[in-house]
C-alpha positions in Angstrom: -36.5 -53.9 20.9 -38.2 -57.0 19.3 -36.3 -60.4 17.3 -36.6 -58.6 14.1 -35.9 -55.0 14.4 -32.4 -56.8 15.9 -32.1 -58.5 12.9 -32.1 -56.0 11.2 -30.0 -54.0 12.2 -27.1 -57.0 12.8 -27.9 -57.8 8.7 -27.5 -53.6 8.3 -23.6 -53.5 10.2 -22.2 -56.8 8.4 -23.7 -54.7 5.4 -21.5 -52.4 5.8 -18.9 -54.0 5.8 -19.0 -55.4 2.3 -20.8 -52.0 0.7 -17.0 -49.8 0.8 -13.8 -51.4 -0.6 -11.8 -51.4 2.7 -13.3 -54.6 3.6 -12.7 -56.5 0.4 -9.2 -54.6 0.8 -7.6 -56.1 3.7 -9.6 -59.5 3.9 -8.2 -59.9 0.0 -4.6 -59.0 1.6 -4.7 -60.7 5.0 -6.0 -63.7 3.1 -2.9 -63.6 0.7 0.0 -62.8 3.1 -1.9 -65.4 5.8 -1.8 -68.0 2.8 1.9 -66.5 1.9 3.6 -66.9 5.4 2.1 -70.0 6.2 3.9 -71.4 3.0 7.2 -69.9 3.3 7.1 -69.2 7.2 8.6 -65.9 8.4 12.0 -66.5 10.2 12.6 -67.7 13.2 8.5 -67.3 14.8 6.8 -69.5 12.0 7.5 -72.6 10.3 6.9 -72.2 7.0 4.4 -75.7 6.1 7.5 -78.2 4.7 9.1 -76.9 6.6 7.9 -77.6 9.9 7.0 -81.6 8.2 3.7 -82.3 9.6 -0.1 -82.4 8.6 -1.1 -79.5 10.6 -1.9 -75.6 10.4 -0.9 -74.6 13.3 1.3 -72.2 11.5 -1.3 -70.8 9.7 -3.1 -70.6 13.3 -0.7 -69.4 14.6 0.2 -65.9 11.9 -3.7 -64.5 12.8 -2.1 -62.8 15.8 -0.3 -61.1 13.5 -3.8 -60.5 11.5 -5.4 -59.0 13.5 -3.2 -56.1 14.8 -3.9 -54.4 11.5 -7.6 -56.3 10.5 -9.1 -55.1 13.5 -8.0 -51.8 13.5 -10.0 -51.2 9.9 -12.1 -53.0 10.9 -13.0 -51.6 14.0 -12.2 -47.7 13.6 -15.2 -46.9 11.9 -17.8 -48.8 14.3 -18.3 -45.0 15.8 -15.5 -42.5 14.6 -18.0 -43.2 11.7 -21.2 -42.8 13.6 -20.2 -39.6 15.0 -19.1 -37.7 11.8 -21.8 -38.3 9.5 -24.2 -37.2 12.7 -26.2 -41.1 12.3 -25.6 -41.9 15.9 -27.8 -39.2 17.1 -30.3 -40.9 14.6 -29.6 -44.6 16.7 -30.6 -43.3 19.4 -33.4 -42.4 18.2 -34.9 -45.4 17.5 -36.8 -47.7 19.5 -33.3 -50.1 20.8 -31.3 -49.7 24.1 -27.2 -49.0 24.3 -26.3 -52.3 25.0 -28.9 -54.1 21.4 -26.4 -51.4 20.1 -23.3 -52.3 21.0 -23.9 -56.3 20.8 -25.3 -56.0 16.9 -22.4 -53.7 16.0 -20.0 -56.0 18.1 -21.3 -59.4 16.6 -21.4 -57.9 13.3 -17.8 -56.9 13.5 -16.7 -60.3 15.2 -19.2 -62.3 12.1 -16.6 -60.0 9.5 -13.5 -60.8 10.9 -14.6 -65.1 11.7 -15.0 -64.8 8.1 -10.9 -64.7 7.1 -10.7 -67.7 10.0 -12.9 -69.7 8.7 -11.6 -68.8 5.5 -8.3 -71.1 6.1 -10.8 -73.9 6.0 -10.6 -75.3 2.8 -6.6 -75.3 3.9 -7.4 -77.7 6.6 -9.6 -80.1 4.4 -6.5 -80.6 2.2 -4.6 -81.7 4.5 -6.0 -84.0 6.2 -7.0 -85.9 2.9 -2.5 -85.6 2.3 -2.6 -86.4 5.6 -3.6 -87.5 8.9 -5.0 -83.8 10.0 -5.6 -84.0 14.3 -9.5 -82.6 13.7 -8.7 -82.5 17.9 -5.3 -80.0 17.8 -7.2 -78.5 14.8 -10.8 -77.4 16.3 -9.2 -76.0 19.5 -7.2 -74.0 17.6 -10.4 -72.4 15.7 -11.7 -71.6 18.8 -9.1 -70.0 20.2 -8.5 -68.2 16.8 -12.3 -66.7 17.4 -12.1 -65.6 20.8 -9.3 -64.2 20.3 -11.0 -61.6 17.5 -13.6 -61.1 19.8 -11.0 -59.8 22.4 -10.1 -57.2 20.0 -13.1 -56.3 18.5 -13.9 -56.0 21.8 -11.7 -53.5 22.7 -11.2 -51.6 19.4 -15.0 -50.8 19.5 -14.1 -49.1 22.7 -11.8 -47.1 20.9 -13.5 -46.3 18.6 -16.1 -44.4 20.5 -13.7 -42.6 22.0 -13.5 -40.5 19.1 -14.7 -38.8 15.7 -11.9 -39.2 14.0 -11.5 -43.4 12.1 -7.8 -42.5 11.4 -7.3 -41.5 15.0 -9.0 -44.9 16.3 -6.8 -46.6 13.1 -4.0 -45.4 14.9 -5.0 -46.4 18.6 -6.6 -49.5 18.2 -2.7 -50.5 16.0 -1.3 -49.9 18.9 -2.4 -51.0 21.7 -3.1 -54.7 19.1 0.8 -54.3 19.2 1.4 -54.6 22.3 -0.8 -57.3 22.6 1.3 -58.8 20.5 4.5 -57.8 21.9 4.4 -57.7 25.2 3.7 -61.3 25.6 5.8 -62.9 22.6 9.2 -59.9 22.7 9.5 -57.6 25.4 8.5 -60.9 28.2 9.7 -64.1 27.3 12.6 -62.6 26.2 13.9 -59.6 28.8 11.8 -60.7 31.6 11.7 -62.8 33.7 8.3 -65.3 34.5 9.0 -65.7 38.8 10.4 -63.9 40.8 11.7 -67.3 43.4 12.0 -66.2 47.1 13.8 -68.8 49.1 11.9 -70.2 52.2 13.4 -72.3 54.7 14.5 -75.5 52.8 12.3 -74.3 49.5 10.8 -72.0 47.7 8.5 -69.9 46.9 7.2 -68.3 43.6 5.4 -65.4 43.2 4.7 -64.0 40.2 6.6 -61.2 38.2 5.7 -57.6 36.5 6.2 -60.3 33.2 3.5 -62.7 34.4 0.9 -59.9 35.3 1.4 -58.2 32.2 1.1 -60.9 30.2 -1.7 -62.3 31.5 -3.5 -59.0 29.8 -2.8 -59.5 26.7 -4.0 -62.6 24.4 -1.4 -63.8 22.9 -0.6 -65.2 26.0 -4.1 -66.7 26.5 -3.2 -68.4 22.7 0.0 -70.1 23.5 -2.7 -72.7 25.4 -5.2 -72.8 21.7 -2.2 -73.3 19.5 -1.4 -75.9 21.2 -4.9 -77.6 21.0 -6.0 -77.3 24.4 -9.0 -75.7 25.8 -8.0 -74.5 28.8 -10.6 -72.7 30.8 -9.1 -69.9 32.4 -8.7 -69.0 28.2 -11.8 -69.5 28.2 -12.9 -67.1 30.7 -9.8 -65.0 29.9 -11.0 -63.9 26.4 -15.5 -64.4 27.4 -14.7 -62.2 30.8 -12.9 -59.6 28.7 -15.4 -58.7 25.0 -17.7 -58.2 28.3 -16.0 -56.3 30.0 -16.4 -54.4 26.9 -19.2 -54.3 25.8 -19.7 -52.6 29.3 -17.7 -50.2 29.2 -19.3 -49.7 25.7 -23.0 -49.3 26.6 -21.8 -46.8 30.1 -19.5 -44.7 27.0 -23.2 -44.4 25.1 -25.0 -43.8 27.6 -23.0 -41.3 28.7 -23.2 -39.3 25.5 -27.2 -40.1 26.0 
């Protein structure tokens, strides 16, 4: 596929999110509640901005894993399910494009839309910078982690959407998988399961990863923790990139199997 065709395909997919009210409804709702809870906080999980007494948008960024639980299913449920239901997936198969071109174009369009929700907090960050001593190094690390986590959620949602022709079914499946990605790390693991198994050996001890550690490795929120502290961890970055690449390859395989 030529570069112009690829750009047209990407622009077509991105414009679809603005051609229906659902894109505006979910984007506006997510932004409203994110800004609301940023200032008032959520119980003991995330302190409000004034309670934290810090010139930082960390509270807003820590809300994004919760936001993605609802936002990403709404964005990604239609990627393939709608194409199947409307029959346009057969039309796409006749175009002079490869499966990987289709998948990447759709993935980047959905990722761009979700990234807009992340970057909508930039005016907030700039305002805090004017009134306080905002640490831009830490802030940029949180933005990078949020974008990578968003890409991981979107790529996962695309695969689920490719497995069904019903958008509602896709939404429910993506929602519960995303919910596990959040609750599995923050609640089930941190509060109920040990992080490591201690085995005494002679005068010392050997620590082996427990079930909690293994499950945590496959939750997106676990790898976001370092970014939320302002640290760009190479291992977590590689995890997100590898996960997105794997999901894209799985999506391509699913399309080729249908053809």
